[in-house]
LOLO-93886 format. One record per residue: z, y, x of N, C-alpha, C in turn. Coordinates in steps of 0.2 Angstrom, whole numbers, plus 5000, padded with zeros to 4 digits. Example, Ala and Ser with C-alpha at 12.3 -4.5 7.8 and 13.67 -1.06 7.14 Angstrom:
2
503949725066503949785062503949845066503549895064503649955068503950005064
This chain:
173
499949945005500049994999500150075005499650105003499650165007499950205002500450255010500450325005500150395006500050405002500050484998500550534999500250575004500550625004500050715004500150765000499950814998499950875004499550915007500150945010500251005007500451085007500451115005499651155006499451195000498951255000499051275005498351325009498551365013498251415007498251485010498451555007497551555004496951515006496151535004496151484999496451425000496551384994496851404990497051424989497451444982497151504978496651554984496151594981495851564981495451514978494651464979495151454969495751444967495851414962495851474956495351444950494951504945495551524942495851614941496351624933496051644933496351664925496351714921496951744920497051794919497751834918497451894912498251924909497851964903498652014907498352074910498752144916498852174910498652204905499052234899498652214891499052254890498652244882498952324878498452374875499052414875498452474867498652514861498552544860497952614860497452624859496952644865496952724861496752704854496752784851497052724844497052794837497352784832497252854828496952844822496852914819496952914811497452924808497852914798497152984797496552964791496353024787496353034780496953064779496753074771496453134766495853164768495353204768495653244761495453194750495753214746496353244744496853204749497353204745497853264745498153304739498653294738498053234731497753264728497353264722497153194720496853164725496553094724497353044725497553054724498253014725498353034715498353064716498653054704497852984702497452964705496852954702497252864702497152824695497252774696496752704695496752704696496052684700496152604707495952574709495952514713495252544718495852544724495552554727494652494731494152544732493752474736493652514743493752444747493852444756493352424759493352444762492852414766493052434773492852354780493352344786492852374791492652354795492352364801492552364808492252294812492452284816491952294823492252334829491652324837492052304841491852264844491952224851491352274859491852294860491652314866492152314875491652274880491652274885491552314890492152334895491852394902492252354908491752364912491952334920492252374922493052354925493152394931493052394936492852334939492552284945492252254943492252204949492052134947492352074943493052094944493452034941493852054934493852124935494452164930493852184925494152194917493552204913494052224909493952294904494052324901493952294893494252254888493852244881494452254876494252314874494052344864493852324858494452314856494252314848494452354841493852404841493852474836493752434830494152434825494252454820494152504814493752534810493752594806494052544798494552574794494452534788494552594786494352604779493752664774494252624767494652664765494752624754494352704753494252704746493852744743493952704736494152764732494252784722493652824719493552794718493052844712492252874717492352824722491952864727492052924734492752944731492952974736493552964742493552974747493952924751494552924750495152894750495852884749496252914754495752854761496352854767495652834769495652824775495252794783495552794789495852754791495952714797495952694801495552734808495452694815495652684818495952644825496052604828495652574835495952574837495952544844496252504851496152454849496852384854496352394859496652374866496152374871496552304876496452294879496852244884496352244892496552244895496252234903496552154904495852134908495952064907495352064914496052004918495851994925495251904926495051924931494651844930494251834936494551804941494751774945494551674950493851714951493651634953493451594945493151624942492951614937492151614934491451554935491051564936490651604930490251644931489951684927489851694923489351624918489351594914489951604911490451594913491151574911491451634907491451694912491651754912491351814903490551784904490351814895490851784888490751694888490851714880491851714881492251704885492851734885492951824885492251864888492551924886492151914881491951894876491851894871492151864863492451774867492851764861493651764864493951764868494451754872495051794867494651864874494951894877494951944868494651944861494451994856494951944851495051884852495551834852496151854852496251884856497051904860497251964858496952004857496752094857496952074847496552034845496652054837497352054833497752014834498152024831498652104831498752104836498752164839498752234836497952244835497552244828497552244824497852204821497952194813498552204811499152224817499752214816499852324815499252354819499452404816499052474814498452414814498352444804498652424800498952374798499352354791500152404793500452454798500652464799500752554798500152554801499652634801499652644794499252594787499252624780499652604777500252554780501152564775501452624776501552674782501752724783501452774782501052784779500452824775500552814766501252784766501352774757500952724753500552694758500052634755500352544755500152514750500052434752499952444760500252404762499952364770499252344769498752344772498052284770498352254777498152204775498152124782497352124782497152114787496652094789496352034788496052014787495751904787495451944796495651844796495451814804494551824803494751834809493651824811493751784815493251754818492951684820492651744825492751734832492451784837491851724839492151664839491351624840490851614839490951624833490251644828490151694827490551754829489951814830489951824834490151784839489751794847488951734847489251684846488351644845488251714840488351734835487751784832487351854838487851854840487551894843486951874850487451794852486951784858486251784852485951744846485451724843484951784842485651864841485351914838484651944847485251934853484851944858484451924862484251854857483751794863483251814858483051854851482851874844482651934848482951974850482852044852482152044859482652004863482051984870481451954868481251894863480751864861480151934856480651984852480152054852479952084857480552104863480352124870480652204866481052184862481652254861482352234866482352284865483252304871483752264863484052244867484952224864485552264864485552244858486552294857486952294865487052324866487752314870488352294867488452294858488852284855489252264852489352214849489352174842489952214838489652204833489952244827489952184821490352214813490552164811490852194804490552184798490652214794491252194791491852164787491852104781492152134778492152124769492052114766493052124762493152144756493852154759494052154750
């Protein structure tokens, strides 16, 4: 029987290990508007809600990226805006020794999935603090959204049209 011993890893061996780290998650921007108050607050109708989500990725350097989820929630009553909430939740993510073909899906799926619960909480809290029933955003399938963006990029490339850099989805509520 042979005995195997593992030698301690050197710094160069450790530096080659793939690593994904969250450096920071933060609320980058938040805005609440009630442009038709106080008159609109006296209207007793059910508001129509529209939710729009955008994903953006900004490279800080070759290994660090800022991923942002921007959300706009608009509530209208009888065609007039009851309230409008805009929030941008962001995070700084570090990718060390991760193959480039794996970084893009992580930026489009993993990072937004990490940020989304924070965004949902901030939106619901802001709406509640404005004096309305909080709106809890539905879950989003970021994998499906990423696949849709890839398909649109392939179709745009086939038509020789430039592909959009941002993903965008409008959710019915």
